[in-house]
N, C-alpha and C positions, 0 to 999 in steps of 0.2 A: 864656802865655795859655791859659785853660781853654776848650776848645771843647765840653765835655760838654753833652749835651742829654738831656732827659727827655721821655717820651711821656705825654700826658694826653688824656683824652677830654672834649671840650666839646660839650655838647648832641648827643651821639652821634657826633661827628666826632673822630677821633684826629689829634692834632697834636704836633709836636715843638717844644719851647721850650728856651732855654738853662737849664741847671741854676741854681738860685738865684732864678728868676723867681717873683714873686708871682702868685697866681691872677688878681688884678685886672689886672696887667700882661699876662699871657698872653691874657686876654680882649681887651684893647686891641690887642695884636699881631695877633690873629686877626680883628680888625675887628668884634667884638661891640660894638655901640653902647650897649647897656644890659643890665642883669642882671635887671631887673624892670620893671613898668609902673606908672606913676602912676595915680591915680584918673581922670585925664582921658585915659589911654591913651598917654601919652608915655613913651619909654624913660628909665629912671633908671640911673645908673652912678656909679662911684666919684668922689668930689669931693675929699676931703681926703687920701686915701692913707695915713692913720694910724689908722683905726678909729673916729674920732669921729662922722662923718656917717652911718655905717652904710648908705650907699647901695650898697655893693658886696656886699650879702648874696646868697649863692648856696647851693645844696645841694651838698655835697661828700661823696662816698661815702655818699649816702643821709641825711646829717645836714643838716637845714635851718637856714637863717639863720646860716651861717658867714661871717665877714668875709673876703672875697677878698683884701683888701689886707694882711691879717695872716697869710695862709696861703701857704707856699711850695709850688710844684709839685714833685711827685715822680713817679717812674715808676708808671703805673697809676692815678693819681688820676682820679676821675670827677667832672666839674663839670656841674651842671645849672642853667641860669638859669631864672627863673620868669616871664619875659616881657620885652618890649621888645628882642628879639634881632635887630633889623634890621641887616643886613649891607650 
C-alpha cells in the first residue's frame, strides 16, 4: 500500500492529498463545493470526471481554464478556483 501524500495549495490553503489524486478529487476531498460560479451565482463543479463537461476548470500555477479532473496533484501545485467556493 502506498501512503505517499503530496502538498498542494487550494485557494491559499495548503493541504495534503494522496499521491495520484486528481485536482477535482482534491477539491472534493477538501470540501470545495464549486470551482466557479454560474450566471445565477450558484457553485459549479465537476460533473463528468473525464473532461467533457468542463465544469472543473480552475487556475493551476497561474494558468487559467485547466481541467481539474484531467490534472494530477503534485507537490507545490497551486490551485485557484474562480468562484462558488462554499465550504
